[in-house]
C-alpha positions as CSV (number, residue, x, y, z in Angstrom):
1,M,6.7,0.4,-10.0
2,N,9.1,2.3,-7.8
3,E,7.2,4.6,-5.5
4,G,8.5,8.1,-5.7
5,S,11.7,7.5,-7.6
6,T,13.6,10.8,-8.0
7,A,14.2,12.6,-11.3
8,H,15.8,16.0,-12.0
9,Y,13.7,18.7,-13.6
10,T,14.6,22.2,-14.3
11,P,12.6,25.2,-12.9
12,A,11.2,25.8,-16.5
13,Q,10.0,22.2,-16.7
14,R,8.5,22.3,-13.2
15,Y,6.5,25.5,-13.9
16,T,5.5,24.3,-17.3
17,A,4.1,21.1,-15.7
18,L,2.3,23.3,-13.1
19,A,0.7,25.3,-15.9
20,Y,-0.4,22.2,-17.7
21,G,-1.9,20.9,-14.5
22,L,-3.9,24.1,-13.8
23,V,-5.3,24.1,-17.3
24,S,-6.1,20.4,-17.2
25,H,-7.9,20.7,-13.8
26,A,-9.8,23.8,-14.9
27,L,-11.0,22.0,-18.1
28,F,-12.0,18.9,-16.0
29,L,-14.0,21.0,-13.5
30,A,-15.7,22.9,-16.2
31,S,-16.6,19.7,-18.1
32,V,-18.1,18.2,-15.0
33,V,-20.2,21.2,-14.2
34,V,-21.4,21.6,-17.8
35,M,-22.2,17.9,-18.3
36,F,-24.0,17.7,-15.0
37,W,-26.2,20.7,-15.7
38,S,-26.9,19.9,-19.4
39,L,-27.9,16.3,-18.8
40,Y,-30.0,17.3,-15.8
41,N,-32.0,19.7,-18.0
42,G,-32.3,17.2,-20.9
43,L,-30.0,19.1,-23.2
44,H,-32.9,21.3,-24.2
45,M,-30.8,24.5,-23.5
46,S,-27.9,25.1,-25.8
47,L,-25.5,27.9,-27.0
48,V,-25.8,26.8,-30.7
49,H,-29.1,27.0,-32.5
50,L,-28.8,25.0,-35.7
51,H,-32.0,23.5,-37.2
52,G,-33.1,20.6,-39.3
53,G,-30.7,18.2,-40.9
54,T,-27.7,20.4,-40.1
55,A,-28.5,20.2,-36.3
56,V,-28.9,16.5,-36.5
57,L,-25.6,16.1,-38.3
58,M,-23.8,18.4,-35.9
59,D,-25.1,16.6,-32.9
60,V,-24.2,13.2,-34.2
61,L,-20.7,14.4,-35.0
62,L,-20.3,15.7,-31.5
63,V,-21.3,12.4,-30.0
64,V,-19.0,10.5,-32.3
65,Q,-16.0,12.7,-31.8
66,F,-16.0,12.0,-28.1
67,A,-16.3,8.3,-28.5
68,V,-13.9,7.9,-31.3
69,G,-11.5,10.6,-30.0
70,H,-11.4,9.0,-26.6
71,T,-10.7,5.6,-28.0
72,L,-7.9,6.9,-30.3
73,L,-6.2,8.8,-27.5
74,L,-6.0,5.6,-25.5
75,S,-4.5,3.6,-28.3
76,D,-0.8,3.1,-28.7
77,R,-0.7,5.7,-31.5
78,G,-2.8,8.1,-29.5
79,R,-0.4,7.8,-26.5
80,K,2.6,8.5,-28.7
81,F,0.7,11.5,-30.2
82,M,0.0,12.9,-26.7
83,T,3.7,12.8,-25.8
84,R,4.3,15.4,-28.5
85,L,1.9,17.9,-27.0
86,A,4.1,18.9,-24.1
87,P,7.4,20.9,-24.6
88,L,10.8,20.6,-22.9
89,G,10.9,16.9,-23.0
90,L,7.9,16.5,-20.7
91,G,5.7,14.6,-23.1
92,A,5.9,11.2,-21.4
93,A,5.7,12.6,-17.9
94,L,2.7,14.7,-18.7
95,S,0.8,12.2,-20.8
96,T,-1.9,11.6,-18.2
97,T,-2.3,15.4,-17.7
98,V,-2.6,15.9,-21.4
99,F,-5.1,13.1,-21.8
100,A,-7.3,14.4,-19.0
101,A,-7.3,17.9,-20.6
102,L,-8.2,16.6,-24.0
103,A,-11.0,14.3,-22.7
104,S,-12.4,17.2,-20.7
105,L,-12.2,19.4,-23.7
106,Q,-14.1,16.8,-25.7
107,L,-17.0,16.8,-23.2
108,L,-17.1,20.6,-23.1
109,V,-17.3,20.8,-26.9
110,T,-20.1,18.2,-26.9
111,F,-22.4,19.9,-24.5
112,L,-21.6,23.6,-25.3
113,L,-22.0,23.1,-29.1
114,W,-25.0,20.9,-28.9
115,S,-28.0,22.0,-30.9
116,S,-31.2,21.3,-29.0
117,S,-34.3,20.1,-30.6
118,E,-36.2,22.3,-28.1
119,T,-38.7,19.4,-27.6
120,V,-39.4,18.2,-24.1
121,W,-41.0,14.8,-23.8
122,W,-41.2,14.5,-20.1
123,M,-40.2,16.7,-17.1
124,P,-41.1,15.4,-13.7
125,S,-42.2,17.6,-10.8
126,G,-42.7,17.4,-7.1
127,G,-41.6,14.3,-5.2
128,L,-40.9,12.3,-8.4
129,K,-38.4,15.0,-9.6
130,L,-36.8,15.0,-6.1
131,L,-36.5,11.1,-6.3
132,L,-35.0,11.1,-9.8
133,S,-32.7,14.0,-8.9
134,G,-31.4,12.0,-6.0
135,L,-30.7,9.0,-8.2
136,Y,-28.9,11.3,-10.7
137,A,-26.7,12.6,-7.9
138,L,-26.1,9.1,-6.6
139,S,-24.9,8.1,-10.1
140,W,-22.3,10.9,-10.0
141,I,-21.2,9.7,-6.6
142,L,-20.7,6.2,-8.0
143,L,-18.7,7.6,-10.8
144,A,-16.5,9.6,-8.4
145,K,-16.0,6.5,-6.2
146,S,-15.0,4.3,-9.2
147,M,-12.6,6.9,-10.4
148,S,-11.1,7.1,-6.9
149,D,-10.8,3.3,-6.8
150,A,-9.0,3.4,-10.2
151,G,-6.6,6.1,-9.1
152,L,-8.0,9.6,-9.0
153,D,-4.5,11.1,-9.8
154,T,-4.6,9.2,-13.1
155,Q,-8.2,9.9,-13.9
156,I,-8.0,13.7,-13.4
157,G,-4.5,14.1,-14.7
158,S,-2.7,15.1,-11.6
159,L,-0.3,12.2,-11.6
160,G,2.0,13.6,-14.3
161,W,2.3,17.3,-13.4
162,R,2.6,16.6,-9.6
163,A,5.4,14.1,-10.2
164,V,7.3,16.7,-12.2
165,W,6.7,19.4,-9.6
166,R,7.9,17.1,-6.8
167,G,11.0,16.0,-8.8
168,E,9.8,12.4,-9.2
169,R,9.1,10.0,-12.1
170,P,5.4,9.4,-12.6
171,N,4.5,6.1,-11.0
172,Y,2.1,4.2,-13.2
173,K,0.3,1.6,-11.2
174,P,-1.2,-1.7,-12.4
175,F,-4.9,-2.2,-12.7
176,T,-7.0,-2.1,-9.6
177,R,-8.9,-5.0,-8.1
178,T,-10.5,-3.5,-5.0
179,G,-13.4,-1.2,-4.2
180,M,-16.0,-1.1,-7.0
181,F,-13.6,-3.0,-9.2
182,R,-14.0,-6.0,-7.0
183,H,-17.6,-6.5,-8.3
184,S,-17.3,-5.2,-11.9
185,R,-14.3,-4.8,-14.2
186,Q,-15.8,-1.6,-15.7
187,P,-17.5,0.4,-12.9
188,I,-16.4,3.7,-14.4
189,Y,-18.2,3.0,-17.7
190,A,-21.2,1.5,-15.8
191,S,-21.5,4.6,-13.6
192,F,-21.2,6.9,-16.6
193,T,-24.0,5.0,-18.3
194,L,-26.1,5.3,-15.2
195,I,-25.7,9.0,-15.2
196,L,-26.9,9.1,-18.8
197,W,-30.1,7.3,-18.0
198,S,-30.9,8.7,-14.6
199,A,-31.1,12.4,-15.6
200,P,-34.7,13.3,-14.9
201,V,-35.7,15.4,-18.0
202,W,-36.3,13.4,-21.2
203,T,-35.9,15.0,-24.6
204,P,-35.0,13.6,-28.1
205,D,-31.5,15.0,-27.5
206,H,-31.2,13.1,-24.2
207,L,-32.3,9.8,-25.8
208,V,-29.8,10.2,-28.6
209,I,-26.8,10.9,-26.5
210,A,-27.8,8.3,-23.9
211,S,-28.3,5.6,-26.5
212,L,-25.1,6.2,-28.5
213,W,-22.8,6.7,-25.5
214,T,-24.3,3.6,-23.8
215,L,-23.3,1.6,-26.8
216,Y,-19.8,3.1,-26.6
217,C,-19.6,2.4,-22.8
218,V,-20.4,-1.3,-23.4
219,L,-18.1,-1.9,-26.4
220,A,-15.1,0.4,-25.7
221,P,-13.9,-1.5,-22.6
222,V,-13.3,-4.5,-24.9
223,L,-10.4,-2.6,-26.5
224,K,-9.2,-1.5,-23.1
225,E,-9.1,-5.0,-21.8
226,K,-7.1,-6.2,-24.8
227,R,-4.5,-3.6,-23.9
228,Y,-4.5,-4.7,-20.3
229,L,-4.0,-8.3,-21.3
230,R,-1.0,-7.2,-23.3
231,W,0.4,-5.2,-20.4
232,Y,-0.5,-7.3,-17.4
233,G,-0.8,-10.8,-18.9
234,A,-1.9,-13.7,-16.7
235,A,-2.7,-11.4,-13.7
236,F,-5.4,-9.6,-15.7
237,A,-6.6,-12.8,-17.2
238,R,-7.2,-14.2,-13.7
239,Y,-9.0,-11.0,-12.8
240,Q,-11.2,-11.4,-15.9
241,R,-12.2,-14.9,-14.9
242,R,-13.1,-14.0,-11.4
243,V,-15.0,-10.6,-11.8
244,P,-17.9,-9.9,-14.1
245,Y,-17.4,-7.6,-17.1
246,W,-19.9,-4.8,-16.7
247,F,-22.8,-5.6,-14.4
248,P,-21.8,-6.0,-10.7
249,G,-21.8,-9.6,-9.4
250,P,-20.2,-11.9,-6.9
251,V,-16.5,-12.7,-7.1
252,R,-15.9,-16.3,-8.3
253,S,-14.5,-18.4,-5.5
254,I,-11.1,-20.2,-5.3
255,K,-11.1,-23.9,-5.3
256,S,-10.2,-25.3,-1.9
257,T,-9.7,-28.9,-3.0
258,T,-7.8,-30.1,-6.0
259,L,-6.9,-33.4,-7.7
260,K,-3.7,-32.0,-9.2
261,P,-0.6,-33.3,-7.5
262,T,1.9,-30.6,-6.4
263,D,5.5,-30.7,-5.1
264,Y,4.5,-28.7,-2.0
265,D,1.5,-27.5,-0.2
266,V,3.0,-24.1,0.4
267,A,6.0,-22.3,-1.2
268,I,7.3,-19.3,0.7
269,V,9.5,-16.8,-1.1
270,G,11.8,-15.1,1.3
271,A,13.7,-16.5,4.3
272,G,13.5,-13.5,6.5
273,P,11.9,-13.5,10.0
274,V,8.4,-13.6,8.6
275,G,9.0,-16.3,6.0
276,L,10.8,-18.6,8.5
277,L,8.2,-18.1,11.2
278,L,5.4,-18.9,8.7
279,A,7.3,-22.0,7.5
280,G,7.8,-23.2,11.1
281,L,4.1,-22.7,11.9
282,L,3.0,-24.6,8.8
283,G,5.6,-27.3,9.0
284,Q,4.8,-28.0,12.6
285,R,1.2,-28.8,11.5
286,G,2.4,-31.2,8.9
287,L,2.1,-29.2,5.6
288,R,4.8,-29.7,3.0
289,V,6.6,-26.4,2.8
290,L,9.3,-25.0,0.5
291,V,11.2,-21.8,1.5
292,V,13.3,-20.2,-1.2
293,D,15.6,-17.1,-0.8
294,K,17.8,-15.4,-3.4
295,R,20.5,-14.8,-0.7
296,T,23.1,-17.5,-0.2
297,E,23.6,-16.5,3.4
298,P,21.4,-14.7,6.0
299,L,21.9,-11.0,6.5
300,I,25.1,-10.0,8.4
301,H,24.1,-6.6,9.7
302,S,21.4,-6.4,12.3
303,Q,18.1,-4.8,11.3
304,A,15.0,-5.2,13.5
305,I,15.8,-5.8,17.2
306,G,12.6,-5.2,19.2
307,I,10.3,-8.2,19.9
308,T,7.0,-7.4,21.6
309,P,5.0,-9.5,24.1
310,P,2.4,-10.5,21.4
311,S,5.3,-11.8,19.2
312,L,6.7,-13.8,22.1
313,E,3.3,-15.4,22.5
314,I,3.4,-16.3,18.8
315,L,6.9,-17.7,19.1
316,S,5.7,-19.9,21.9
317,K,3.8,-21.9,19.4
318,L,7.1,-23.1,18.0
319,G,8.5,-23.7,21.5
320,L,11.0,-20.8,21.0
321,E,9.7,-18.3,23.5
322,E,12.3,-19.2,26.2
323,E,15.1,-19.6,23.8
324,F,14.5,-16.1,22.5
325,V,14.2,-14.6,26.0
326,Q,17.5,-16.2,27.1
327,Q,19.4,-14.7,24.1
328,G,17.9,-11.2,24.3
329,V,18.0,-8.2,26.6
330,K,14.8,-7.3,28.5
331,I,14.0,-3.6,28.1
332,R,11.7,-2.7,31.0
333,D,12.1,1.1,30.8
334,C,12.6,3.7,28.2
335,Q,13.9,7.0,29.4
336,V,12.9,10.0,27.3
337,F,14.7,13.4,27.3
338,G,13.9,16.7,25.7
339,H,16.3,19.4,24.6
340,E,17.2,20.4,28.2
341,Q,15.6,18.0,30.6
342,K,14.1,14.6,31.2
343,L,10.5,14.4,30.0
344,G,9.5,11.0,31.5
345,C,9.7,7.3,31.4
346,A,7.8,4.8,29.2
347,S,7.7,1.7,31.4
348,F,6.6,-1.8,30.6
349,R,6.8,-3.1,34.1
350,D,3.1,-2.8,34.7
351,I,1.7,-4.0,31.4
352,P,-0.6,-7.0,31.5
353,G,0.8,-10.5,30.6
354,A,3.8,-12.6,31.4
355,H,6.3,-10.6,29.4
356,R,6.5,-7.1,30.9
357,Y,9.3,-5.9,28.7
358,I,10.4,-5.4,25.1
359,L,13.0,-8.0,24.1
360,S,16.0,-6.7,22.3
361,L,17.6,-9.3,20.0
362,P,19.6,-8.6,16.8
363,Q,17.9,-9.9,13.7
364,Q,20.7,-12.2,12.7
365,K,20.2,-14.1,16.0
366,T,16.4,-14.2,15.4
367,L,17.0,-15.6,11.9
368,A,19.5,-18.2,13.2
369,T,17.1,-19.4,15.9
370,L,14.1,-19.6,13.4
371,E,16.2,-21.3,10.8
372,S,17.4,-23.9,13.3
373,K,13.8,-24.7,14.2
374,V,12.8,-24.9,10.5
375,A,15.7,-27.3,9.8
376,S,14.3,-29.6,12.5
377,L,11.0,-30.0,10.8
378,P,10.9,-32.9,8.3
379,T,8.2,-31.4,6.0
380,V,10.1,-28.1,5.5
381,T,12.7,-27.5,2.8
382,L,14.9,-24.4,2.7
383,L,16.7,-23.5,-0.5
384,R,19.1,-20.5,-0.7
385,G,20.6,-18.9,-3.7
386,M,17.5,-19.2,-5.8
387,E,15.6,-16.1,-7.2
388,I,12.0,-16.6,-8.2
389,T,11.3,-14.6,-11.4
390,R,8.4,-16.5,-12.7
391,L,4.9,-17.4,-11.3
392,E,2.1,-19.2,-13.2
393,Q,-1.1,-20.1,-11.5
394,D,-4.4,-21.7,-12.4
395,A,-7.4,-22.5,-10.3
396,E,-5.7,-25.4,-8.5
397,M,-2.0,-24.7,-8.1
398,V,1.0,-22.3,-8.7
399,S,4.1,-23.0,-10.6
400,L,7.2,-21.1,-9.7
401,G,10.9,-20.9,-10.8
402,G,13.3,-18.8,-12.9
403,E,13.8,-19.4,-16.6
404,K,12.2,-22.8,-16.1
405,I,9.4,-23.9,-13.9
406,L,11.1,-25.7,-11.0
407,F,8.4,-26.4,-8.4
408,T,4.6,-26.5,-8.0
409,A,2.6,-25.7,-4.9
410,R,-0.9,-25.2,-3.9
411,W,-0.1,-21.8,-2.5
412,V,2.7,-19.3,-2.9
413,I,3.4,-16.7,-0.1
414,G,5.4,-13.6,-0.8
415,C,7.5,-12.9,2.3
416,D,10.2,-11.2,0.2
417,G,10.2,-7.7,1.7
418,H,9.1,-4.3,0.6
419,K,10.7,-4.7,-2.9
420,S,8.7,-7.9,-3.3
421,R,9.3,-9.6,-6.6
422,V,6.3,-11.8,-5.9
423,R,4.1,-8.7,-5.6
424,D,5.4,-7.4,-8.9
425,L,4.8,-10.7,-10.6
426,I,1.1,-10.7,-9.7
427,Q,0.9,-7.0,-10.8
428,M,-0.4,-5.9,-7.5
429,R,-0.6,-2.1,-7.2
430,T,0.6,-0.3,-4.1
431,R,0.3,3.1,-2.6
432,G,3.0,4.6,-0.5
433,G,5.5,7.4,0.0
434,Q,8.4,8.8,2.0
435,Y,8.2,10.3,5.4
436,G,10.8,13.0,4.6
437,C,13.3,12.3,7.4
438,H,16.6,10.5,7.4
439,F,18.6,8.4,9.9
440,L,22.0,6.8,10.4
441,M,22.1,3.6,12.5
442,G,25.1,1.8,14.0
443,D,26.0,-0.8,16.6
444,F,28.7,-0.1,19.2
445,E,30.5,-1.9,21.9
446,D,28.7,-0.4,24.9
447,H,30.8,1.4,27.6
448,T,28.1,3.7,28.8
449,S,26.3,3.5,32.0
450,L,22.8,3.3,30.4
451,G,22.4,-0.4,31.3
452,H,19.4,-2.3,30.0
453,E,17.3,0.7,29.5
454,A,16.4,2.3,26.2
455,H,17.1,6.1,26.0
456,L,15.6,8.7,23.6
457,W,16.8,12.2,23.2
458,F,14.6,14.7,21.3
459,T,16.5,17.9,20.7
460,R,16.3,21.0,18.5
461,E,18.9,19.6,16.2
462,G,17.4,16.1,15.8
463,A,16.6,12.8,17.6
464,V,19.0,10.2,19.1
465,E,17.9,6.7,20.1
466,A,19.8,4.1,22.0
467,F,18.8,0.5,22.7
468,P,20.7,-2.2,24.6
469,L,21.8,-5.3,22.7
470,P,23.1,-8.7,24.0
471,D,26.8,-9.3,24.3
472,G,27.6,-5.8,25.8
473,R,26.5,-3.8,22.7
474,R,24.2,-0.9,22.0
475,R,22.2,0.2,19.0
476,W,22.4,4.0,18.2
477,I,20.2,5.8,15.8
478,V,20.7,9.4,14.9
479,Q,18.5,11.7,12.8
480,T,20.4,13.4,10.0
481,P,19.2,16.5,8.0
482,Q,20.0,14.8,4.7
483,P,20.5,11.2,3.5
484,V,24.0,10.0,4.5
485,I,25.9,8.5,1.6
486,G,29.3,6.9,1.9
487,S,30.1,8.4,5.3
488,D,33.0,7.0,7.4
489,H,32.5,6.0,11.0
490,G,32.5,9.0,13.3
491,L,29.3,10.9,12.4
492,I,27.1,8.9,14.9
493,S,29.6,9.6,17.7
494,E,29.7,13.3,16.8
495,L,25.9,13.7,16.8
496,V,25.5,11.7,20.0
497,R,28.0,14.0,21.7
498,Q,26.3,17.1,20.5
499,R,22.7,16.0,21.3
500,A,23.0,13.6,24.2
501,G,26.3,14.7,25.8
502,L,27.8,11.2,25.7
503,D,31.2,10.2,24.3
504,L,31.2,7.1,22.0
505,A,34.6,6.0,20.9
506,V,34.8,5.7,17.1
507,H,36.8,2.5,17.4
508,D,33.9,0.9,19.3
509,Q,31.6,1.2,16.3
510,L,30.9,-2.1,14.6
511,N,28.8,-1.1,11.6
512,Q,26.5,1.5,10.3
513,S,23.7,1.9,7.7
514,P,21.7,4.9,6.6
515,F,17.9,4.7,6.0
516,S,15.1,7.0,5.0
517,P,11.8,5.5,6.2
518,R,9.0,4.9,3.7
519,W,5.5,3.5,4.0
520,L,3.7,1.2,1.6
521,Q,0.4,-0.6,1.4
522,A,-0.5,-3.3,-1.1
523,E,-3.9,-2.8,-2.6
524,Q,-4.8,-6.4,-1.9
525,Y,-3.0,-9.0,0.1
526,H,-3.9,-12.0,-2.1
527,D,-4.4,-12.7,-5.8
528,G,-5.7,-16.2,-6.6
529,R,-3.3,-18.6,-4.9
530,V,-0.6,-16.1,-4.3
531,I,-0.6,-14.3,-0.9
532,L,1.5,-11.4,0.4
533,C,2.8,-11.3,4.0
534,G,4.9,-8.9,6.1
535,D,6.7,-6.1,4.3
536,A,5.6,-7.4,0.9
537,A,2.1,-6.5,2.0
538,H,2.8,-3.4,4.1
539,L,5.8,-1.3,5.0
540,M,6.1,1.1,7.9
541,S,8.7,3.2,9.5
542,P,11.2,1.0,11.5
543,I,11.2,3.7,14.2
544,G,9.2,2.1,17.0
545,G,10.0,-1.4,15.9
546,Q,6.6,-2.4,14.7
547,G,7.4,-3.8,11.3
548,M,8.7,-7.2,12.1
549,N,6.2,-7.8,14.8
550,T,3.3,-6.9,12.5
551,G,4.7,-9.3,10.0
552,W,4.8,-12.1,12.6
553,A,1.2,-11.5,13.4
554,D,0.5,-11.7,9.7
555,A,2.3,-15.1,9.6
556,E,0.4,-16.5,12.5
557,F,-3.0,-15.4,11.0
558,L,-2.1,-16.8,7.6
559,A,-0.9,-20.1,9.0
560,E,-4.3,-20.6,10.6
561,V,-6.0,-19.7,7.3
562,L,-3.9,-22.2,5.3
563,I,-4.4,-24.9,7.9
564,A,-8.2,-24.3,7.8
565,I,-8.2,-24.5,4.0
566,E,-5.8,-27.5,3.6
567,Q,-6.7,-29.7,6.6
568,R,-10.3,-28.7,7.4
569,D,-11.5,-28.1,3.8
570,Q,-12.9,-24.7,4.7
571,P,-13.7,-22.4,1.7
572,A,-10.7,-20.4,0.6
573,L,-12.0,-17.1,-0.5
574,P,-13.8,-16.0,2.8
575,L,-10.7,-16.9,4.8
576,L,-8.4,-15.0,2.5
577,E,-10.7,-12.0,2.6
578,A,-10.7,-12.2,6.4
579,Y,-6.9,-12.3,6.3
580,D,-6.8,-9.2,4.1
581,R,-9.4,-7.4,6.2
582,C,-8.0,-8.1,9.6
583,R,-4.3,-7.8,8.8
584,R,-4.9,-4.6,6.8
585,C,-6.6,-3.1,9.8
586,A,-3.7,-4.1,12.1
587,S,-1.0,-2.9,9.7
588,T,-2.8,0.4,9.1
589,V,-3.0,1.1,12.8
590,A,0.7,0.1,13.3
591,T,1.7,2.3,10.3
592,Q,-0.2,5.3,11.6
593,R,1.3,4.9,15.1
594,A,4.8,4.6,13.7
595,A,4.3,7.7,11.6
596,R,2.9,9.7,14.5
597,G,5.7,8.7,16.8
598,M,8.4,9.5,14.2
599,W,6.7,12.8,13.3
600,L,6.7,13.8,17.0
601,G,10.3,12.8,17.6
602,T,11.8,14.4,14.5
603,R,10.5,17.9,15.0
604,T,13.5,20.3,15.0
605,G,13.9,24.0,15.7
606,V,13.3,26.1,18.8
607,V,9.5,26.4,18.7
608,S,8.7,22.9,17.5
609,S,11.0,21.4,20.0
610,W,9.5,23.4,22.9
611,L,6.0,22.4,21.9
612,R,6.9,18.8,21.6
613,D,8.7,18.8,25.0
614,T,5.8,20.5,26.7
615,F,3.2,18.1,25.2
616,M,5.2,15.0,26.1
617,R,6.1,16.1,29.6
618,E,2.7,17.5,30.6
619,C,0.3,15.2,28.6
620,L,2.0,11.9,27.7
621,F,3.9,11.3,31.0
622,K,1.4,12.8,33.3
623,G,-2.3,12.3,33.9
624,P,-4.6,9.6,32.4
625,L,-2.5,9.0,29.3
626,A,0.6,7.9,31.3
627,K,-0.7,4.5,32.1
628,H,-1.4,3.7,28.5
629,I,2.1,4.4,27.2
630,G,3.5,1.0,28.1
631,P,0.7,-1.1,26.4
632,Y,0.7,1.3,23.5
633,F,4.4,0.8,22.6
634,A,4.3,-2.9,23.5
635,M,1.7,-3.3,20.7
636,L,-0.8,-4.7,23.1
637,T,-3.5,-2.4,21.8
638,I,-2.9,-3.2,18.1
639,P,-6.1,-4.9,16.8
640,Y,-5.7,-8.6,16.0
641,N,-2.1,-8.7,17.4
642,T,-2.4,-12.5,17.9
643,I,-4.9,-15.0,16.6
644,K,-6.5,-15.2,20.1
645,S,-7.7,-11.6,19.7
646,V,-9.6,-12.4,16.4
647,P,-13.3,-12.6,17.3
648,E,-15.0,-15.9,16.4
649,K,-17.5,-14.0,14.3
650,V,-14.9,-12.8,11.9
651,F,-14.5,-16.3,10.6
652,A,-14.2,-19.8,12.2
653,L,-10.6,-20.6,12.5
654,R,-10.4,-22.4,15.8
């Protein structure tokens, strides 16, 4: 499930894939148009004019060939067969493209070769025809929505050829659980059936094809679900138990109370900033909490450094606010420079609240402080050097471990980062991608005169960012044209000299790490008794420092949810859905902001750089927008940035 993993394809392979894609999409579009028009007119117009028993036999064969052919193509043998239908070793990569083309061709053959009985039983007119036509159109809209929810790239065959064209391996995602699939396991088949029966003109031909294909739409998904059980195991079985098969219905709820004893109330996988904060919030309220992490020691190199005012408010719940402030550096101003001159200053001095700054603190110090707090809580256990590779859950608890089940808990929380093993174990699909820009980051002993201010340089050649750190150090981030692999120290100093005009001694550099930002969004933040939090649920560009702070807001929200379930016996499902809805809203806003800021700052070239500098100087740092910059970058305007900003009407937490 690696999003966008690279693969090498020759030009011949890429153009072959493009040709397959064009043919597949042309067939798909033609099949939709022909099917729409033929059903709408009751199939009483046809290109072939057979009569009597020959016509009946031909029509039955056409109906059966689609149903049987479609089923066979989706079988294991059918999938192997389709891999032989593309040359140059592209069979596996183009399998979805080939399937979409063949399925579209089957529909085209059915409707173009249909022999009409030329008998019309009923043809509405006037307002009734308009009403039925609207229902028919709505049925097509529902089909399009359900296909989109399932993954339109797979449904129309673009997944395969586009991956080859972009030089990536096709990313086949697990089954979907959201959208229309939240209320029915088979909304595509149900919508297809609704199309068959809502077409306004009724003929013997219409009745035959509607009846036989409805039977297929009801029975065929049984085979599909057997394949899904083989591929996705317990995750799909849980989905089957919770969601109706064909007719839409309510989602079955999760038990809030249980008689089964468990080792812990909550097991948290991942001892990063988000996992440790969540453990502290839960342990402080008396829940039995287990935290496991595969690392034997915390991270050595610093990652996230910026802590926003809402996060300091969250930390105050653990009594850590002042301890963090004393360790960190208060950034009250951020000076921004263009290619040739200063563009303006993003100041936090006038933002509302007690903390009118962004606190800069290396992540290793953040982790040490949180871990010390967690260690002081008697109901929290932290185990390092343990990788969770197995999760089993039922209606009342979750078992977790490696080769053997080691612990049981009422809830398991995945705080194990953007490569989350927990997310993979519950077969949760994601969407995401790359931003297409690259950076090199390093910490230096600071001998500049930049003080406690942050500085940004946006030049024609690329961006440079500098943030003060405690202990007389400074974080430097430089944009690079390509990913940096195996570079010795010195590149950061060279790029800073070229773009910012500052000399950084190479021997003052303490570390460095390259990164190419990505974004990711889990389709759903919970599955049964397993919940995703932080980067396991959503990933955003680290430029702008919003990732860890968004994860901390997740942890605060989720802690209140679990307390409400475990100690106040509130129903679990509405609270989990509120967590998903509110935190998805917040993370989406934060991700979009991070993407916009990074896009603006990474424009290179003479024209783009001039346009950016003009926009920032004349629009952002002047006029009515200027007063909003501080609250914007301090994350004060992110929705639901603390639990206090969650409206009571969303759900009763407090």
